[in-house]
N, C-alpha and C positions, 0 to 999 in steps of 0.2 A: 504493500500500500504506500501511496504517497502520504506526506504529512497532512495534506488536505483531506484525503480519504479517511485517515485515522480520526480526524476531528469529526467528520460526518458520521462515522460509525459510532463514535462516542455519544453524539447527540441522539442517534437512533436508539442506542441501548437504554437511555433514560425513557424514551417514548415506549419502547417495548416493555420496560418494567411497569410503567403505569397501566399499559394495556393488560398485562398478565394479572396484575393485582385487582383490576376492576372488570375482568372478563370482557374486554373490548376486542372485537374481531378486527383483524387487519391482514392484508396480503401484500407481498411485494409485487409490484407491477412494472411495466415498461423496462427500462434498462437495468433496473435493480433485479427484477425477476430473471431477465436474460443473463445478467452477470452471474447470478447464483447457478443457473443451469449450465451455462457455457464455460464459465471461468471459476466457479466455486468461490466467487467473491466479486469485487468491483470489476466492471469492464475497465481495462487498464487506463483508458483515456477519459473515463467518466469523472465528473466533478459534482454530482448531486446524487440524491437518493429519492426514490418514489415509492410510497406505500399508499394503499387505498383502504377505506373503511366503508361498509354499508352505512347509509345515512344515519340511522339511529345511533350506531357506534361512533360515527364521526361527531355528531352533536354532543354525545356524552363525553367523548374525549376532550373536546374543546371547552366543555363546561367545567371539567375538573383540572385540566392540565395547568392553567395559570397558577394554581395553588400547589400543585404537586411537583412541578419542574424546579430544578435548582435555580438560584437567583440569576445565573448568567445565561439561562435559556428563556426566551420569550416567544410568544405566539404572534404571528401576523394573521389576524383573523377578522371576521366581520367587515366593517367598513374600511379598516386599515388595509385589508387585502386588495380592495378595489383599486387603490392608487397604483399598485404594481401591475394592474391589467390582468390579473388572474382570477379564475373562478374556483380557486382552491386555497388552502391555507398553508402556512409554513411554521416550522419550529426552527428558530435561528439562535445562534450564539452571538450575543450582543457585544462580546469582547473581541470580535474578529470583524473582518471586512470581506465581502464578496460582492463585486460589482459585475453585472452581466454586460455584455457588449452593447445591447440595445439601450442600456440605462446610463451609459458613460456620462452623458451631458445632462442627466436629471438626478441631482443629488438626493431628492426626496425619495428616490427608489433604491438608494443604496441600502444594503442589509448585511447581516452577518452570515457566516457559513451556515447552511440550512439543510433541512430535509423537507421534501414536499409531502403533504398529507392531503389526499384527494377524497371527495365523497363519492360513493357509488349509489346511484339511483336506478329505478326501473324505467321501462319503456312501455308504451301502449302495445297491446297484443295485435291490434288491427293494423294492417299495413298502411291503409290510407290515413288513419289517425296518426300513426307513427311518422308518416311522411310530413304531415303538417306540423307535428311536434318538432321535427328536425328543422323545418323551415323557420319556425318561431325562435328556436335556439340560435340558428344562424343569424337571423336578423338582429336579435338582441346582442349577439356577440359582436357583430359588425358595428352596431351603434355604440357599444361599450368601448371598442377599439378607438373609434373616432373621438369619443368623449375623453379618453385617457391620453391617446397619442396624437390626435389630430388626423388630418387627411394624408394619404400617401401622395408622393410627388406628382403622380400622373392624375390625381383627382383634384389637385389645387387648380382653381380657375374654372372648373366645370360648374355651371350654375346649379345643377342638381345636387352635387355633393356639397357645394357651399351652403345651400339651403338646409341640407341634412345636418351639417356641422353647426349651423346657427341654432337649429332646433335642439341638438344635444346639449348645447351650452346653456340652455334654459334650466337644466336639471343638475343636481349635485353629482359629483364624479362617481358616486357609488350607485346611482339610480338604476342603470342597466344591469349592473352586477346583481342587485337585489331582485330585479324583474326576472332575470334568467334563473337565479336560484329558486324563485317561486315556481317557475315552470318545471325545473328538475325535480322538485319535491312532490309534484303531483302524483308520481307513480312510485309505488313502494318497490324497493329492490327485492325484498324477500318474497313478494307475491307475483313478481313478473317473470316472464321467460327470458327476456333479454335485458341487458344493460349496455352501457357504452361509456366512452370517455366524455361525459357530459360537460366537462370543463374545457374541452378542446374544440377547435374549429373543425377538426377531423372526426367529430363524434359519429357521424353517419358511417364512416368507413371503419371505425374501430368499435364495432358492435359485437358483443360476445354473449354466450349463454350463461345465465345466472348459475345454473347447476355446476358449471366448472369452478365456481367460487363457493360452493356449498360447504366445502371442507378445505383444510390446508394440508400440505405435506411439508416436511422439514427438509431443506436442501442446504448443504454446507455453504457458508458465506464467510470467508476469512476465518476468524476464530469463533464463529457464531453459527447457529442453525436457523436459517431464515424461513419464515412462513411464506410459501408460494401457493397459489391456487392449485387444487388437485388436478385441474384440467389445464395445466400450464402449457402443455404441448400445443393444444388447439388455440389457446389464447395467444401464445407467442407467434404462431404461424399467421394468425390474423394481423398481428402488428408488424412482423418482420419478414414474413415469407420463410425462406430457408434460414432459420434463425441460428443454426449452428455454423453457418458460413460467415467468416469475418468480412466486414465491409471494406471497400477500397480505402487505402491510406488517406486519401484526401477528405474522406468523410468521417475520420476518426477524430472528432472535435468535441470539446466540452462547451460549457456556457460562459465560463469566466473570462472577463476582460482584465480584471485586477483582483488579486487576493492578498490579504495580509492577515496572518494568524495571530499577530501580536497586538495590533491596534484596532479599536472599535471603528466601525463605519461612521460613527458620529464625528470622529476626528476629521475624516475626509469630507463629510458634509460641510464642515466648518471651514477647512483649509484647502480642500482640493488635493490634487495629486502632485503639484509642483513642490509643495513642502516636503513630501516624501522623497522625491528625487533629490532635492537639495541636501537631504540628510545622508544621501549615499546608500539608501536602503531600497531604492526602487528598481 
């Protein structure tokens, strides 16, 4: 493991302890599940961790986590999560700094080293209703993106998108976050046949069977036994195709633009990165 991955795993173990003590379900997903299955640990170039919880467990975890976590770990949840443009929450180490490439010029979105915690919701059983559900998720996702990040370069100057942008600015930055969350909560994970990455713009493509998450299996992950969904083979195939095949080298990238394991992100929010470079540590 890299030093960054060691810190991520340290954060995760606190989360795992809370989940075990309170019988909260969770599963490794995405690159974390793939890393467990293919590498028995982190994907070598990975710099985050993804776990998901059925919505009742997700809500329960973030109800109790602020009081259970050690003082250096905090949650990014509820309306605070919206400013980062995400539809999921994070647990981050406030004594460290992790700045993603897309956030380099937005100090308000700096954060500490983190793990992602995603909610898992159900989907309508009827194909037509499900299609409209995905459409509403996509529209609210797009509006949320515009409210948080503004228009894309190719949209600037287009009268339609300029009107949309003006409309989104009438609402608080968390408005579309909460609208989409309400849509996701309409369908119970445990009583549905299907679920998806409801927090992702690719939610329609990453749709999977709830039964594959009905139980977990333990898979070696570094010095830990990671909970992966029992149907991880089918799940990973949906996400990655031939998931045991390594991607080309040019696609082996993480999310980080800047990492400091010694200083809090609040330092860089105040002083920026030039101070760090002048100290000879950058």
